[in-house]
C-alpha positions in Angstrom: 113.9 97.3 5.5 113.5 94.8 2.7 116.0 92.1 2.0 116.3 91.1 -1.7 116.6 87.4 -2.2 119.3 86.0 -4.4 118.6 85.3 -8.1 119.2 81.6 -7.3 115.8 81.5 -5.5 113.9 82.0 -8.7 115.7 79.0 -10.3 114.5 76.6 -7.6 111.0 77.9 -7.5 110.3 77.2 -11.2 110.7 73.4 -10.7 108.8 73.1 -7.4 105.2 72.6 -8.6 103.9 69.8 -6.5 107.4 68.6 -5.6 109.5 69.2 -2.5 112.7 69.2 -4.5 113.5 71.3 -7.5 113.6 69.3 -10.8 116.6 69.6 -13.0 115.9 69.9 -16.6 117.3 67.0 -18.7 119.3 69.4 -20.9 120.8 71.0 -17.8 121.7 67.6 -16.3 123.4 66.7 -19.6 125.6 69.8 -19.4 126.5 69.1 -15.8 127.4 65.4 -16.3 129.4 65.9 -19.6 133.0 66.6 -18.7 135.8 68.1 -20.8 139.5 67.7 -20.3 140.7 71.2 -21.0 144.3 72.2 -20.6 144.1 75.9 -20.0 144.0 78.4 -17.2 142.7 77.2 -13.8 141.1 74.1 -15.5 144.5 72.6 -16.5 144.8 69.0 -15.2 141.1 68.8 -14.2 138.0 67.4 -15.9 135.4 70.1 -16.0 131.7 69.9 -16.7 130.4 71.8 -19.8 128.1 73.5 -17.3 131.0 74.8 -15.3 132.8 76.0 -18.4 129.7 77.8 -19.6 129.5 79.6 -16.3 133.2 80.4 -16.1 134.4 84.0 -16.5 135.7 83.1 -19.9 132.2 83.0 -21.4 130.4 86.3 -21.7 126.9 86.2 -20.2 125.2 87.0 -23.5 127.1 84.2 -25.2 126.2 81.8 -22.5 122.5 82.7 -22.7 122.5 82.2 -26.5 124.2 78.8 -26.2 121.8 77.7 -23.5 118.7 78.8 -25.5 119.9 77.1 -28.7 120.8 73.9 -26.8 117.5 73.8 -24.8 115.6 74.4 -28.1 117.3 71.5 -29.7 119.1 73.6 -32.3 122.5 72.6 -30.9 123.6 69.1 -29.9 125.5 68.5 -26.7 128.6 67.8 -28.8 128.3 71.2 -30.5 127.9 73.0 -27.2 130.9 71.1 -25.8 133.0 72.1 -28.9 132.0 75.7 -28.9 132.5 76.2 -25.1 135.9 74.4 -25.2 137.0 76.5 -28.1 135.9 79.8 -26.5 137.5 79.0 -23.2 140.8 77.9 -24.8 141.0 81.0 -26.9 140.0 83.3 -24.1 142.5 81.7 -21.7 145.3 81.9 -24.3 144.5 85.6 -24.9 144.5 86.2 -21.2 147.9 84.5 -20.8 149.3 86.7 -23.6 147.9 89.8 -21.9 149.4 89.0 -18.5 152.8 88.0 -19.7 155.6 90.3 -18.6 156.1 91.5 -22.2 152.6 92.8 -22.2 153.4 95.9 -20.1 151.0 97.8 -17.8 148.1 97.7 -20.3 148.0 93.9 -20.1 145.6 93.8 -17.1 143.0 91.1 -17.7 139.6 92.6 -18.1 137.1 89.9 -17.2 134.7 88.9 -20.0 135.9 91.2 -22.7 137.4 88.4 -24.7 135.9 88.6 -28.2 133.1 86.0 -28.4 133.4 83.8 -31.4 130.5 83.9 -33.7 128.1 81.0 -33.3 127.8 79.0 -36.4 125.0 76.4 -36.7 125.1 74.2 -39.8 
């Protein structure tokens, strides 16, 4: 019987060349230490890191990967990522709130990450 390791194992292995502790990439640290005050959904009243917002259920995985790649490559600034993520989370939370309101009826069941991703615009 083989036990498959979690995907998180591969993340720590990448930074462990010659070091006992995994190194955090500077771009990743920036996302984790930059906080946003967002007043929607479960984030209302809390300061949340851009990293946590990126990995919330409001951001579809393919959109998250695209944002991370562009940020890591230097094509997006931290401020741009913060703005895009805040906007997407706010819109998705607002749409979810509308869907789950009593007026929505039985079809108003929230459906995970099916919120329409906003097109990424880089100037």
